[in-house]
C-alpha positions in Angstrom: 74.0 62.2 89.7 74.6 63.5 93.3 73.1 67.0 94.1 77.3 68.3 93.6 77.0 67.3 90.0 73.4 68.9 89.0 70.8 70.4 90.7 68.7 68.9 93.5 65.1 68.5 92.3 63.0 71.5 93.5 59.2 71.8 93.1 56.8 74.4 93.7 54.5 73.8 96.9 51.2 75.1 98.2 51.1 75.8 101.7 47.4 76.1 103.4 48.9 77.6 107.1 45.5 78.3 109.4 45.1 81.5 110.5 46.1 81.2 114.3 49.3 79.3 113.5 50.4 81.1 110.4 53.4 83.1 112.4 54.0 79.9 114.5 54.9 77.9 111.2 56.4 80.5 109.0 58.9 81.5 112.0 59.4 77.6 112.0 60.4 77.0 108.5 62.7 80.2 109.1 64.8 78.2 111.6 64.4 75.6 109.0 65.6 77.4 105.8 63.6 74.8 103.7 61.8 77.2 101.6 61.9 79.8 99.1 57.9 81.7 98.8 57.2 83.0 95.9 55.4 86.5 96.1 51.2 86.1 95.5 50.6 89.9 96.5 53.3 91.5 93.9 50.6 93.6 92.4 49.9 94.9 95.9 51.5 98.2 96.9 54.0 97.4 100.2 51.6 100.0 102.4 48.5 97.8 101.1 49.2 94.6 102.7 47.9 92.6 105.7 50.7 93.0 108.1 52.2 96.2 107.1 51.2 97.6 110.2 53.3 95.2 112.3 56.3 95.3 110.1 56.2 99.3 111.1 56.7 98.3 114.6 59.1 96.3 113.7 61.2 99.1 112.2 60.5 101.2 114.7 61.9 99.1 117.4 64.7 99.0 115.4 65.4 102.4 115.4 65.1 102.2 119.3 67.1 99.6 119.2 70.0 102.0 117.1 69.6 104.6 119.2 70.4 102.2 122.4 73.3 100.4 120.9 74.5 104.2 119.7 75.0 105.6 122.8 76.4 101.9 124.6 79.3 102.0 122.1 79.2 105.9 123.2 80.0 104.9 126.5 82.9 102.6 125.1 81.5 99.5 126.2 80.5 96.5 123.6 77.0 94.5 123.2 78.1 91.0 123.7 76.3 88.1 121.4 73.7 86.4 122.7 73.9 82.7 123.4 71.5 79.5 122.1 69.1 79.7 119.5 66.0 82.8 120.3 62.9 81.9 118.3 60.8 84.6 117.5 59.2 85.6 119.6 54.9 85.7 119.6 53.5 88.5 118.8 51.7 89.4 122.1 55.3 89.7 123.3 55.7 92.2 120.9 53.9 95.0 123.5 56.2 93.7 125.9 59.2 94.2 123.9 58.0 97.5 122.8 56.9 99.0 126.7 60.6 98.2 127.7 62.5 99.5 125.1 61.0 102.9 125.0 61.3 102.7 129.1 64.8 102.3 128.4 65.3 104.6 126.0 63.5 107.1 128.3 66.0 106.7 131.0 68.5 107.1 128.8 67.6 110.4 127.5 66.9 111.9 130.7 69.6 110.5 132.5 71.9 111.3 129.2 70.0 115.0 129.4 70.6 115.1 132.7 74.3 114.1 132.5 75.3 116.7 129.8 73.5 119.5 132.2 76.1 118.5 135.5 79.0 118.6 133.0 78.0 122.4 131.5 77.8 123.6 134.9 80.5 121.9 136.5 82.6 123.1 134.1 81.8 126.9 133.9 82.3 126.9 137.4 85.6 125.4 137.2 85.9 128.5 134.2 85.0 130.8 136.9 87.4 129.7 139.8 90.5 129.3 136.9 89.5 133.0 136.1 89.0 134.4 139.9 91.9 132.4 140.7 94.2 133.0 137.9 96.3 136.0 138.9 96.0 138.2 137.6 95.7 140.8 139.5 95.1 144.3 139.0 95.6 146.1 135.7 97.7 149.3 137.0 99.6 147.6 139.8 102.5 147.1 138.0 102.7 151.1 137.8 103.3 151.2 141.8 107.0 150.1 142.8 106.7 150.2 146.3 103.4 147.5 146.0 99.9 147.9 146.3 97.5 145.8 148.6 94.2 144.4 147.6 92.7 146.8 149.6 93.8 150.1 148.3 92.1 151.4 145.3 93.9 150.2 141.9 93.2 154.1 140.3 94.1 157.3 142.7 91.3 159.5 142.2 92.7 162.7 139.8 91.4 165.8 139.3 89.6 167.2 136.5 86.6 167.1 134.6 87.0 163.1 134.4 87.6 162.5 138.2 83.6 160.6 138.3 84.8 157.9 135.6 85.5 154.9 137.5 87.1 151.2 135.8 85.0 148.4 134.7 85.7 144.7 134.4 85.3 142.4 132.3 86.4 138.6 133.1 86.4 135.0 131.3 87.1 132.3 129.6 87.9 132.1 125.8 89.5 128.9 123.6 93.8 129.3 123.0 93.6 129.4 119.2 90.9 132.6 119.2 92.6 134.6 121.8 94.9 136.3 119.6 92.4 137.2 117.4 90.5 138.3 120.4 93.2 140.5 121.9 93.3 141.9 118.2 90.0 142.9 117.6 89.1 144.1 121.4 92.5 146.8 120.5 91.2 147.8 117.1 87.7 148.6 118.2 88.2 150.1 121.2 91.4 152.4 120.3 93.3 151.6 122.9 90.7 152.7 126.0 91.3 149.4 127.5 93.9 146.4 129.3 93.5 142.8 128.6 95.2 140.1 130.5 95.5 136.9 128.8 96.6 133.9 130.4 96.8 129.8 130.1 94.8 127.9 132.6 97.3 125.6 134.8 94.9 122.8 134.4 93.1 121.1 131.7 89.3 121.1 132.2 87.2 118.4 130.5 85.4 119.2 127.8 81.9 118.6 128.3 80.9 117.6 125.3 83.5 115.1 124.3 85.0 114.5 127.6 88.4 115.6 126.2 91.1 117.1 128.7 91.6 120.7 127.1 93.4 124.3 128.0 91.8 127.3 128.1 92.8 130.9 127.8 91.5 133.4 131.0 91.2 137.1 130.3 90.2 140.2 132.6 90.0 143.4 130.8 89.2 146.8 132.7 88.5 149.5 130.9 86.4 152.8 131.2 83.2 154.5 129.8 79.9 152.3 129.2 80.1 152.5 125.0 83.4 150.7 125.8 82.2 148.3 127.7 79.3 147.7 125.0 81.7 146.7 122.4 83.8 144.9 124.5 80.7 142.5 125.4 79.7 142.0 121.9 83.1 141.2 120.7 83.1 138.4 123.7 79.7 137.6 122.6 81.1 137.2 119.0 84.1 134.9 119.9 81.7 132.7 122.3 83.6 133.4 125.6 82.5 132.6 128.4 82.0 135.6 130.5 81.9 135.8 134.3 81.2 138.6 137.3 84.7 139.6 138.3 84.9 140.8 142.2 87.7 143.6 142.9 87.8 143.5 146.5 89.8 140.6 147.9 87.8 139.5 150.6 85.0 139.2 148.1 86.7 137.4 145.7 88.0 134.7 148.2 84.4 134.8 149.9 83.7 134.0 145.9 86.3 131.2 145.4 85.1 129.3 148.5 81.2 129.5 147.2 82.3 128.1 143.9 84.3 125.2 145.6 81.4 123.9 147.4 79.3 124.1 144.4 81.6 122.4 142.3 82.0 119.5 144.8 78.5 119.2 145.0 78.1 119.2 141.6 80.6 116.4 141.3 78.8 114.1 144.0 75.4 114.9 142.0 77.6 114.1 138.5 78.9 110.5 140.2 75.3 109.4 141.5 74.6 110.2 137.8 76.7 108.3 136.1 76.4 105.5 138.2 72.6 105.7 137.5 73.6 105.8 133.6 76.2 102.5 134.2 73.4 100.7 135.9 70.8 101.2 132.8 73.6 100.5 130.6 74.0 97.5 132.2 70.2 96.6 131.7 70.9 97.8 127.7 73.7 95.4 127.1 72.1 92.6 128.8 68.2 92.9 127.2 69.1 94.7 123.6 71.1 91.8 122.2 68.4 89.0 122.4 65.8 91.9 121.2 67.2 92.6 118.2 67.8 89.1 116.8 64.0 88.0 118.0 62.8 91.1 116.3 64.3 90.7 113.2 63.7 87.5 112.5 59.8 88.5 113.7 60.2 91.2 111.0 61.1 88.7 109.0 58.2 86.2 109.5 55.6 89.2 108.9 57.8 90.1 105.5 57.0 86.7 104.5 53.5 86.6 105.4 52.4 89.8 103.7 54.1 87.6 100.4 50.7 85.2 100.9 47.4 85.5 100.1 44.7 85.4 101.8 41.9 82.1 101.6 38.2 83.3 100.7 36.7 82.4 103.6 39.3 83.8 105.7 40.6 81.6 107.8 43.7 80.8 106.3 46.9 82.0 104.8 47.8 80.2 101.4 51.5 80.2 100.3 53.5 79.7 97.0 57.5 78.1 98.0 59.8 76.4 95.9 61.0 73.5 98.0 63.7 70.3 97.4 61.9 67.3 96.7 64.1 66.0 99.6 63.3 68.2 102.2 59.6 67.6 101.4 59.1 65.0 104.5 61.2 67.7 106.8 58.8 70.4 105.9 55.7 68.8 106.7 56.6 67.3 109.6 57.5 70.8 110.9 54.6 72.1 109.9 52.2 69.6 111.5 54.1 70.1 114.8 53.9 74.1 114.4 50.3 73.9 113.8 49.4 71.1 116.5 48.2 73.6 118.9 45.7 75.8 117.1 44.0 72.4 116.7 44.0 72.4 112.7 47.0 71.1 110.9 48.4 73.2 108.0 48.6 71.2 104.5 51.2 70.5 101.8 50.9 69.6 98.2 53.1 69.7 95.1 51.4 71.9 92.4 52.5 72.2 88.5 54.5 74.8 87.2 55.7 76.8 84.0 58.7 78.4 85.8 62.1 77.5 85.4 62.9 76.0 88.9 65.8 77.8 90.9 68.9 75.8 91.7 70.2 74.3 94.7 73.2 72.5 95.3 74.3 71.8 98.6 78.2 72.8 99.6 80.6 72.2 103.0 83.1 74.1 103.7 85.4 72.0 101.0 83.3 72.6 98.2 81.9 76.4 98.9 84.8 78.0 97.4 85.4 76.2 93.9 81.0 76.4 93.8 82.3 80.1 94.5 83.9 79.9 91.1 81.4 78.7 89.1 78.6 81.2 90.3 80.3 83.6 89.8 80.4 83.1 86.2 76.7 82.8 86.2 74.2 80.0 88.6 73.7 76.8 86.4 70.3 76.3 85.0 68.2 74.3 87.0 69.8 70.6 86.5 72.5 71.9 83.9 76.0 69.4 84.6 77.4 71.7 87.5 81.0 71.8 86.7 82.3 72.5 90.4 83.1 68.8 91.0 86.0 69.2 88.2 86.9 72.6 88.9 88.4 70.6 92.4 90.7 69.0 90.6 91.0 71.2 86.9 91.6 74.5 88.5 94.6 74.0 91.2 96.3 72.0 88.6 96.0 74.8 85.7 97.2 77.1 88.3 99.9 74.9 89.5 101.2 74.9 85.5 101.7 78.2 85.6 103.2 78.7 89.1 105.0 75.2 89.7 108.0 75.6 92.1 108.3 73.3 95.2 109.4 76.1 97.6 106.6 78.8 96.6 104.0 76.0 96.7 104.8 74.9 99.8 104.5 78.5 101.4 101.4 78.5 100.1 99.9 75.1 101.1 101.8 76.4 104.9 100.0 79.0 105.0 96.5 77.7 104.2 96.8 74.9 106.2 96.9 77.1 109.1 94.1 78.8 108.3 92.3 75.5 107.8 93.5 74.4 111.4 92.3 77.4 113.2 88.9 77.6 111.0 86.9 76.3 114.4 88.3 79.6 115.9 86.4 82.5 116.9 88.7 85.0 116.6 89.8 83.8 113.3 86.3 83.4 112.6 84.9 86.6 113.4 88.0 88.8 112.0 86.6 91.7 109.8 89.5 92.9 107.6 88.4 92.4 104.2 91.3 91.1 102.8 92.1 88.1 105.3 88.1 87.1 104.8 89.0 86.7 101.0 91.6 84.6 102.3 90.1 82.4 104.8 87.2 81.7 102.5 89.4 80.6 100.2 91.8 77.8 102.4 91.0 75.2 100.7 91.4 76.3 97.5 94.6 78.1 98.1 95.6 74.6 99.9 95.2 72.0 96.7 96.4 75.0 94.5 99.8 74.8 97.4 99.7 71.3 96.8 99.6 71.0 93.0 102.3 73.7 93.1 104.7 71.2 94.5 103.6 68.6 92.4 104.7 70.9 89.1 107.1 72.2 90.5 108.8 68.8 91.1 107.9 68.3 87.8 109.9 71.3 86.5 112.4 70.2 89.3 112.7 73.6 90.5 112.7 75.2 94.3 113.4 78.6 94.3 114.6 78.6 91.1 117.2 75.9 92.2 117.3 72.3 90.2 117.4 69.4 93.0 119.1 66.1 92.0 116.9 63.7 93.8 117.7 61.2 91.4 121.1 59.9 89.9 120.9 62.5 86.4 120.7 60.6 83.3 123.8 62.5 81.5 127.3 61.5 82.1 129.7 64.2 81.6 132.3 61.6 82.3 131.7 58.8 79.4 131.3 62.1 77.3 135.6 63.1 78.1 136.8 59.4 78.1 135.3 59.3 74.1 135.9 62.4 73.4 139.5 62.9 74.8 138.9 66.5 76.4 142.8 67.3 77.7 143.1 70.3 79.8 144.2 72.7 76.8 140.8 72.0 75.5 138.9 72.8 78.7 140.6 76.2 78.8 139.8 76.9 75.5 136.7 75.6 75.1 133.8 77.3 78.1 131.0 75.2 77.0 131.5 71.6 76.9 128.6 69.6 74.7 127.0 65.9 75.4 126.3 64.1 72.6 123.7 61.6 73.4 124.7 59.3 70.6 128.1 59.0 71.9 127.9 55.4 74.4 126.9 56.1 77.9 126.6 59.5 77.7 123.0 59.5 78.0 121.9 56.5 80.0 118.0 57.0 80.2 115.4 59.8 81.0 115.1 60.7 84.9 112.8 58.9 86.7 110.8 61.7 87.8 110.0 65.3 86.0 113.0 67.2 84.3 116.4 65.8 84.6 118.5 68.7 87.1 121.3 68.7 84.3 119.7 70.6 82.2 119.5 73.8 85.0 123.0 73.7 83.9 122.7 74.1 79.7 122.8 77.0 78.2 119.9 75.6 76.0 118.1 75.4 79.2 115.4 78.1 78.0 114.9 76.6 74.4 114.2 73.4 76.0 111.8 74.3 78.7 110.0 76.5 76.1 109.5 73.4 73.4 108.4 71.2 76.2 106.0 74.0 77.8 104.3 75.1 74.7 103.5 71.1 73.3 102.5 70.6 77.2 99.9 73.7 76.6 98.7 72.3 73.9 97.7 68.6 75.0 96.8 70.4 78.3 94.4 72.9 76.6 92.8 70.3 73.7 92.0 67.8 76.7 90.7 70.3 78.6 87.7 71.5 76.1 87.6 67.7 74.7 86.3 67.1 78.3 84.1 70.2 78.1 82.0 68.9 74.5 81.5 65.4 76.2 80.3 66.9 79.6 77.4 68.2 77.5 76.1 64.7 76.9 75.2 64.5 79.9 72.9 68.0 79.6 71.7 66.5 76.1 70.5 63.1 77.7 69.3 64.6 81.0 67.4 67.2 79.4 66.0 64.4 76.5 67.6 66.2 73.5 69.0 63.5 71.6 68.8 65.3 68.5 71.8 67.5 69.7 74.2 64.4 70.1 74.1 63.7 66.9 73.7 67.4 65.2 76.2 69.4 68.3 78.0 67.1 70.2 79.6 64.4 67.8 80.2 67.3 65.7 81.8 69.3 67.3 83.8 66.5 68.7 84.7 65.6 65.1 86.0 69.5 64.3 88.2 70.0 67.8 89.6 66.6 67.9 90.1 66.4 63.9 92.3 69.1 63.7 93.6 70.2 67.1 92.9 66.5 68.5 95.2 65.8 65.6 98.1 68.4 66.7 98.1 67.1 70.3 99.0 63.6 69.0 101.4 64.5 66.7 103.2 65.9 69.4 102.7 62.3 71.7 103.6 60.5 68.8 107.1 62.5 68.0 107.6 62.0 71.5 107.3 58.7 71.5 108.7 58.2 67.4 111.4 60.4 67.4 115.1 58.4 68.8 118.1 60.1 70.0 119.5 59.3 67.3 117.1 60.4 64.7 116.9 63.3 66.3 118.5 66.4 64.3 116.7 64.8 61.2 113.0 65.2 63.0 110.4 66.9 61.2 108.5 69.3 62.5 105.1 69.3 63.7 104.5 73.1 63.0 105.4 73.0 59.7 103.2 69.4 59.1 99.7 71.2 60.7 100.6 74.2 58.1 100.5 71.8 55.6 97.4 70.6 56.4 95.4 73.6 55.7 97.1 74.0 52.3 96.6 70.6 51.0 100.3 70.6 50.3 103.8 68.5 51.6 107.4 69.8 51.9 109.7 67.6 50.6 112.3 68.8 53.2 110.5 67.8 56.0 109.7 64.1 56.2 106.5 62.9 57.3 105.8 61.2 60.8 104.2 58.1 59.8 103.1 56.3 56.4 99.9 58.3 54.7 100.4 60.6 56.8 99.5 63.2 53.9 96.2 61.4 53.3 95.2 61.3 56.9 95.2 65.0 57.2 93.4 65.8 54.7 91.0 63.3 55.3 90.6 65.3 58.8 90.5 68.8 57.0 87.3 67.6 54.9 85.9 66.1 57.4 86.3 69.2 59.9 84.9 71.4 57.4 82.1 69.2 56.9 81.0 69.2 60.8 80.2 73.4 60.1 77.1 73.2 57.8 76.0 70.6 60.2 76.7 72.4 63.3 75.3 75.5 61.1 71.7 73.8 60.0 71.8 70.5 61.8 69.4 71.5 64.7 67.1 74.7 63.0 66.1 71.9 60.1 65.5 69.1 62.7 63.1 71.6 65.0 61.2 73.0 61.9 60.7 69.6 61.3 59.4 68.6 64.8 57.3 71.8 65.1 55.8 70.7 61.3 55.0 67.5 62.4 53.5 69.1 65.8 51.3 70.9 63.9 49.5 67.9 61.4 49.4 65.8 64.4 47.4 68.6 66.9 44.2 68.3 65.7 44.3 64.6 67.0 43.3 63.4 70.4 44.5 65.5 73.5 45.3 63.6 76.7 43.7 64.7 79.7 45.8 67.6 81.5 43.4 67.3 84.8 45.0 63.6 85.0 48.4 64.0 84.2 49.2 67.6 85.0 49.4 66.6 88.7 51.5 63.3 88.1 53.8 64.5 85.5 54.6 67.7 86.8 58.2 66.4 88.4 59.0 65.3 84.5 57.4 68.3 82.6 59.1 70.9 85.4 62.9 69.1 84.5 62.8 67.7 81.0 61.5 71.5 79.3 64.8 73.3 80.4 67.3 73.0 77.6 68.9 75.7 75.2 67.3 78.6 73.9 66.3 77.5 70.3 63.8 74.7 72.3 62.1 77.2 74.3 58.9 76.4 71.9 59.0 73.1 73.3 59.2 73.8 76.9 55.8 73.4 79.4 56.6 77.5 79.9 56.2 78.3 76.3 53.6 75.9 75.2 51.5 78.4 73.3 54.8 79.9 72.1 55.4 80.5 68.3 58.1 79.2 66.6 60.1 81.0 64.3 62.7 79.5 62.0 64.8 82.8 61.7 65.4 83.2 65.2 66.7 80.0 65.6 68.7 79.9 62.7 70.2 82.9 63.9 70.5 81.1 66.8 72.6 78.3 65.7 74.7 80.3 63.2 75.8 81.9 66.2 76.6 79.6 68.5 78.5 77.5 65.3 80.5 81.0 64.7 81.8 81.0 68.5 82.7 77.6 68.5 84.5 76.6 64.9 86.9 79.9 65.8 86.8 79.6 69.5 88.5 76.3 69.1 91.5 78.1 67.4 91.0 81.0 69.6 90.6 79.1 72.6 93.6 76.5 71.9 96.0 79.3 71.2 94.8 80.6 74.6 95.8 77.8 76.7 99.4 78.9 75.7 99.3 81.3 78.2 100.3 77.8 80.5 103.4 78.2 78.6 104.1 81.9 78.8 103.0 82.1 83.1 105.1 79.1 83.8 108.2 80.6 82.2 107.6 84.1 83.3 107.3 82.6 87.4 110.0 80.5 86.8 112.5 84.0 85.4 111.4 86.0 88.2 112.6 83.1 90.6 115.9 83.5 89.2 116.8 86.8 88.3 115.2 87.2 92.2 118.1 84.3 93.6 120.7 86.1 91.0 120.1 89.1 92.3 119.8 89.4 95.7 120.7 85.5 97.2 123.7 84.8 94.8 125.6 88.2 95.2 124.9 88.2 98.9 126.2 84.5 99.0 129.8 86.3 97.3 129.9 89.1 99.8 132.1 87.2 102.8 133.7 84.2 102.8 134.2 83.8 106.8 131.6 82.4 108.7 131.2 85.9 111.2 131.3 88.2 108.0 128.8 85.9 105.7 126.5 85.7 108.7 126.1 89.6 109.6 125.4 89.7 105.2 123.2 87.1 105.4 120.3 88.3 107.7 119.5 91.3 105.8 119.9 89.5 102.3 117.7 86.5 103.9 115.0 89.2 104.8 114.8 91.1 101.5 115.1 87.9 99.4 111.8 85.9 102.0 110.1 89.8 101.6 110.3 90.2 97.7 109.3 86.6 97.3 106.1 86.7 99.3 105.3 89.8 97.7 105.9 89.1 94.1 106.3 85.5 93.3 103.8 84.4 95.9 101.1 87.4 96.2 101.8 88.6 92.8 102.1 86.5 90.9 99.9 84.2 92.3 97.3 86.4 91.6 98.6 86.2 87.9 98.2 83.1 87.9 94.8 82.4 89.6 93.1 85.2 87.5 94.2 83.1 84.2 93.7 79.9 85.5 89.7 82.0 86.0 89.6 83.1 82.7 90.5 79.4 81.1 87.9 78.0 82.9 84.8 80.7 82.7 86.1 81.2 78.9 87.4 77.9 76.9 86.3 75.5 79.3 82.3 76.4 80.8 81.3 77.9 77.6 81.4 74.2 76.1 78.3 73.4 77.9 77.7 75.3 80.4 75.0 78.5 80.4 75.2 79.8 83.2 71.4 81.8 83.2 70.0 80.3 86.0 69.0 81.9 89.2 69.9 80.2 93.3 67.3 78.9 95.6 67.1 81.7 98.5 65.5 79.6 101.4 63.9 81.6 104.0 66.4 81.4 106.8 67.2 83.0 110.1 71.1 82.2 109.8 71.6 85.3 108.5 69.7 87.7 111.7 71.7 84.8 114.2 74.8 85.9 112.4 
């Protein structure tokens, strides 16, 4: 089989890398992404490995890169995406990158520090200018009615003992939210021995830290006495006020203003030059940082991979072990030869036998990745176990569509997915970071098939936004019924419901060509008819799905050489499943084909027959469907019950007999392990991975002790799980019926409560046009929100459960682990 149907063959290889070319070889392997390295130094601490110093230097560089990146983002700039493929740099380039990075970082720190210092100084000058030019005026000037000049003293010297006291001033600026509290505290602390004036600045000033414009409150406080002045200074310090010297004389104040304006202009020029130099440094960072980040991440990854290698006894080469797909071995050999050609000694690759289970490698593309993700979410398959993903491509969208069948809803989902598929190569679409969008975009092909299958099942159900469509002529004729029954006008007026009898000639002319006849949408028993149809359809689909899962287990048994399981497990499971529930599906199909219109009224009940099957009885009122039905049912029940002890004891007893025979032959001649080890390594690594009860025979467990009780316990759990699971899983498939009816009824309710009411509000063309615009908008929003998103998510989760629990547990263990190749693909992204 191909790699999509089961894991590719993966082997363990040993690499001998010359010390001079080891870095180049591993770097080339990272570009190709072919191998997954095994850690040969698991017992060695990370701080004691060979290349720990190089890893630390790369980590220090990454910290410097983070600082530079934050500086670029703080400046409102964006780092461009590196162009082209950037290989891991040679080790000698690490010093050059480190020196240039440190120089750029130091320049940025110095220039940024100078810029912050200049901005703080400019902010102080602007505040000082605002304080001096705010126009507070002398505190007592308002008491003079004739107006006072600035040359006159503020207070006339009164006579008395305090005539030597002079008025002092404290001027500054405070944040607006602190002004009221500052004024209150000054008044209470100084008991009114001051006069304070607060005014808001006319222009907003730029904050030196954030760069945002902010408003400040300037104040001018006049006071008497040194003690009051000390209190005022302490209070302003507590409020982090900016205090400036205040010149009382007008001429001196104007001179100070001119000086401050001159200093402010000079600072602006210096600050402009500093910012221009800063933009030049940031431009260099923008140009150099993106490729450096990719290269250093690759270099660090190479050194981490080299730390997993061991050193040869002669210290001339490094020894590495890695998992590699057999298909990639020639490419691996060629890559190592090309990388080590300059060193003069070629790297060597050879396969080695291994007793560990290899990793699972299943290659995917854009189309199959989402379906493989559904399977891997349950569990990664064991090595070369049958992969359910190829079959999930068909069964998952189909089971979803059974629960979501509607032509209109499926068409909307199909068009949405088709738009994503057509735009998948656009960079703007691929790089969107919205988590919900990335989820939908990752499953675009899954949504495409889900919508396509929903259109198909919608045609079968004959539903388009809950409305039936007449594509072909109906198979029922009301005119023929009226002609044969003689319906009069009085009869039609007295009977609002009319019955179409299929036994009347020409009333039922044959089945509808495709899907359900549209006449059923007008019938009162429409829901009862769909209940019967969808319930039986769910049982048939469920039994078929589970039987297919059991049959897929045959490929596992044949591939791993477990031939006894074909007779002791697969055959009893099929007999048990098909003998009981396969027979139920047969009765449904047989009744559909056997019972005609004329005998529909006396048709027997399948449910009563199925109950009587387990009771070994018959019902006189329920006639058999075919001759000898009771005998067939009794034989099937006996066969199903007889399969239980075979399932329970067959495999353990066979393994016990096989183990005893192996012990009796243990003294016989042994094969030459040195001769067969390398030749049969591939077969040994493949054939030894089966179910848990046979691990005693696997290559990795050749000396493990066979314990019959453990095998019996495991097989008992498997038997109970399968037998009871057949019953519960068959009932679980009835969710197809339930979800389908729920979706149809929700669509019907939404149409009846929104669109039908809107269509009946206005009869004229103008009124209908005005009314239908909001009505249709509401219908569209509710359809997308409820029927597409909520109902779609519900159907998706139920289809997921049917695949994980009812289908995959019949043959899929999902206890393996993925092959995670050493690759730089993530680093490039």
